[in-house]
N, C-alpha and C positions, 0 to 999 in steps of 0.2 A: 358382797351377792346377800340380796338377799333373806330371809329366813324367819319366820318364827317363831324371835326371841319368851315370846314368854312362854311361849308351850313347854319348849327345849327348857325354860326354867323354871314349871312342872312337874316332870320329867326328870331334873337328879331332885325335888323336893322331897319326888315319893320315891325315891331313889334315898333318897336318908332316913324318913322315916319306915320306910319297909323294914331297911336291912341290921337300923337300931334292937328293932322287935325278935328278928331270925336269930332263933339258939345258934352259937356256935359261931358267928357273925365276927370274920375277920378288924378286929379291931381295925386294923390300918385302910381296907374297906368303907371304914367310915369316917374313920379320919379324912381319907382322900376323898370319899363322898360329903362332905363338907366344904372342900377343898372349891370343889367343883359347883357346889349350891349355895355358900354364903362369899370366899372370893374371885364365882367367875371366873374359875381357871380355862373353861373352855375354852375362854377367850386371846389365850396366847393360842391354843390348836385354828378359830379363825383367822388369827394375822397371818398362818403359816398357809392355811386353804385360801389368800390369796391370791397366793403363786402358783396354782392350779389348775385343770381346768373345773366346768361348771362337775356338781357329785349327782345332780337332777338326774333321775331312768335310771341311774348305772347298778352295779353293785361293787360294793367296797370292802378293800379288806387294810387293816389296821393292823402293823405288824409291828411288835414289842407292847401287847396292848395295854398291857396288866393285868386292870384287875376291867376295861374298855369301856372308862370315864368319857370315852371322844365317844365313841358309839353314836350315842345319843343325837352328841351333834349335826353327827353324814346321814342321820336320816331328818332330823329335823331341816339338813337343805337338799332334800329329798331323794335319797337314794333308797333305794327298792327291797337293802341287802344286806347290812352289817354285818361282817365276820371279823374277829376279835381271835384275834393271835402270842399264842404263849411258851416260852418252855415252863413255867412251872405252873404248879397239879396246884397251885393253895390259892394261888389271882385267878386261876383257870374256875373252879369249884364255887369260887364266890363268887364269879362276875354272874356266873350260868344260875347263880343262886335268884338273887336279888331280882337278875333279867327276871329272868323268869316269877318270879311273885307275883311283875309290877305288869305281868303279860305284855313284858315289853319285844316286839321284835328282832332280837339280834342275839348273835349268840355265838361261845369264842372255843376254838380246837389249839390241840398241842402241835407245838413244832418238836423235833424231835432234828439236835445232826444239822438241820436245816433245809429238810422236806417239809413241804407244808400239806397241808391233809388235805385239797382244793382241790380239787377238777382240773386236769386242762380246759382253754379260753373259756375262759368261763367266770373272772375279772372282767375293769373295764378301770377299777386305779386301786393307789397300790398307795397304804402312805407308810412312810418304816421312818420316824420320830425318833431324833435321839438315840437312837439302837443298834447300829452299824458300829457303830467304837467301843461295846459293850460283845459283839458278836466276836466268839474265839475267831481266829483267824485262816482256822485247820476244820473252820460250815459254811465264811462264806460267802466261797461262789455257787455253794451249795446251796445257801440264799438265793446269789444272785440268781441261780438256774432258772430254779423251783419257780419267783419269782413272776419271772420269762412267760415259762410253760402256763402260769394259770391264767393270762393279760391276753388276753382278745388284742390280734393284731389293731393296732390305732388304740390300746388299750393305756395308759401314764401310770407313770413310776414316780411320786415325790420324794424323797432324801432330804432330809432336815439334821443339823449336825450343829458341835458349837466345840468342834474340835478341828481347825482347821491347820490344817502343820503351812498351808505357808503364808499363815500368819503370828510374824519371831514373837511378839507378845503371847500369846494363845499360849506359842512349843516351850516357852522357855515358863509359864505357871503350871505346866502339866510335866513337867521334871522334874517339876518341889510333887507337884500331888503323886506321881509316880514311886517317890520312892518312900512317901504318904504313907500309900499303899501297901508297900513290900515287906518295909522293916516296921513302921512302923514311929515312935510311941503311935498305941493305940487312948482313943478320944480326942487325938487331937485335931485345927478345922483346916483344912489345907481350900479352906477358901469356895470353896463351892460343898463339900459336906463336914463330916465327923469320920472319921476310919471306925469302924463298930469294935474290928480287929486283923489287922499287920495278916497280908496273904501269904510270910512267914510264921510266925506260930501257931496259925490255920493248919498251914504244911505237915509242924513240927506235935499240934493235938491229935491228927490223920493219922500222925507216924507209928504213933503214943499206944493209940488203937489196936492200929493191922500191928504192932513190936510191942507189946509190956512189957518183952523180954530186958527191951536196947539201954542197955546206957544212959546215964545224961549226958555226959557226953559227945558220945555216937545218935542222940537224939538229936541236938544241939549242934551240931556237924551235919546229919539230915537235911533236918531244916533251911538250914544257908548253905545247900547246896543241891539242891531241883528246885530252885526256880524256873519257872514258867512250864513244870508238869500236875498233871490235873484226874484227878476218875483210877483209871487199871492202868497205866501210865503211869502213875507214881507210884501206885504197888510192885508195877513190874524193874522198876528203875530202885526201889527198899532193896526189892528179893535179892537185884544181883548183887549189891551193896550185899547185904546179909553173907551172901554166898561167897563174895571178893572174886565175880565173876561177868568180866564186862564191865564194870561200875567204873561209872564217870561225873566227873561234881561241878554239876551245872550252876555255879554263883548266880547274884543279881548284876548286870552289867546296866547300872546307869543309863535310865535317857530311855530304857524297855519299858513301854507298858507292862504293865505285872498282869499276875492269873490267877485269875479265883482255883487256887487245886480240889474244891469240891463238883461234882463231877457236870459235867459243861464246860468246863473250864471260861463260862464270861472274864472275860478283862475290862480291864480298868478304861474307862477312855481312850482309846486308842483312836490316835490321830491321823487324817486321811488329805492330803490336795486333793484340792479338787478333782484336776485333770484324771490326779490317781481312780476315784470312783466312775468319771465317765470313761475311761476305757475298761475298767471291768463293765461295766454294763455296755459293752458294742458289746464282749466279748460273746454276750448272749444275747446278740441282734432287737439293744435296746439306743435305742439313739437320742442321746441327751446331752444339758448342756447344766453351767451352771446359770441359775436365775437372781435376781438380787427384788429384797421389799426398796416397792416403792413406796415416798412420801405420801403421805395422803393429806391429801389438798382441803382446806376448807374454804364455807363462802362465805364467812360469818364475816371476816373483815379483809383486807386489800393486801394483809402480812402474811398472814395466813395463804390465801392462797397465791402467787407467784412464787413465793421461796418456793413451798413444793413444790409446783409447777418448774421451779426453775433447775432445781433440782433432778428430777426429773429425766426434764431431756440434756444433763445433762449425764446420766447414767446413763439413757438411750445412748447416746452418743461415743462413750466409751463402751459401750455392749459391743456394737456395731463397729467399733475400727478400733478399739483399743481393749479386750474383755482383760488378757494374761494380767496388764495394772490393776483389776480389779477381784486376782483369787484370794491377794490375801488381804483384801479391804475390813474385815473385820471376823472375828471368833467364828463366833456361826458360820457356818457356808447349808448350799440349799444349790437340789439336782431335781432336774427336772427332767424324765425321760418317756422317750413313746417306742412303745414298740411295734416296730418294721418287717414288713414278711420279707428280714433279706439279712442274713450274715456278715459281719465285718469281710469272709473274704467274698463277697461277690460287692463291694463297694467300690472295689483296686479296678474295675471293668471299665 
């Protein structure tokens, strides 16, 4: 997909220069901007977008956009309007301030509990990149429903995620990561990230603020037995313990993705089977299929041309005749969906 790379680089340069001068600008925003400017992190998004239809002339929404750093890329690809969506006020305020400062035509809006503040049937393309594995299961169906609502009939959604439950080695790795994020210790390197604070310890700190009168023994017990609870529900269950009325212990169960006990209940790297995502989207009128990245073909040498060509041909044959054999081929999976004008119960007629 051709686009003006120099113009894109110039946008990131202006973002970097301007954000460094803005008072009270997030240090994290400045660091992320450097990654997009100096290390050209936007190229990762280009690779993902190769799996999607052209966004030229389209209204594009990036779900879980953080600061909105991918929006300039969509604009350079010809999108007429770019909207970023996130749940974090800090990301949204910093991104909107920076884009306004360089007069870049993009806006960031907030999602609460999976709802999108976007008009119905107004969007042509939605990207959900490394997001669904962090959305609390309570809100995920709402998010899918909202995406279907805002998409025009014929509009597309591309979901990309690195937690493929159909891949055995990925699941094995995630089980270790889950325990690290739930129980710690603090500072442990999971191979994907570093545990800033185990969720068990975060629950203890939250409960200590809610109930400063608790003994150390009670506090540690509650921290151990409120796994998966977050926000108001955590406070409600702690209240039951104090009143000795309806309390149920909920210890962590190894193998489950842990839940951040703060507002929103963000989960850590929840795994999905690709078919699970396809069926969930179908529930809301989106016909979705797992897609697979193609090898890049080079015309500089015969080997660089023939090797990738044969690889892509074999992949196409397996997609056509044995798609199930590709479900767990890699840790990452990609789901491309199209909003259709019928709902699942009509597909059986």
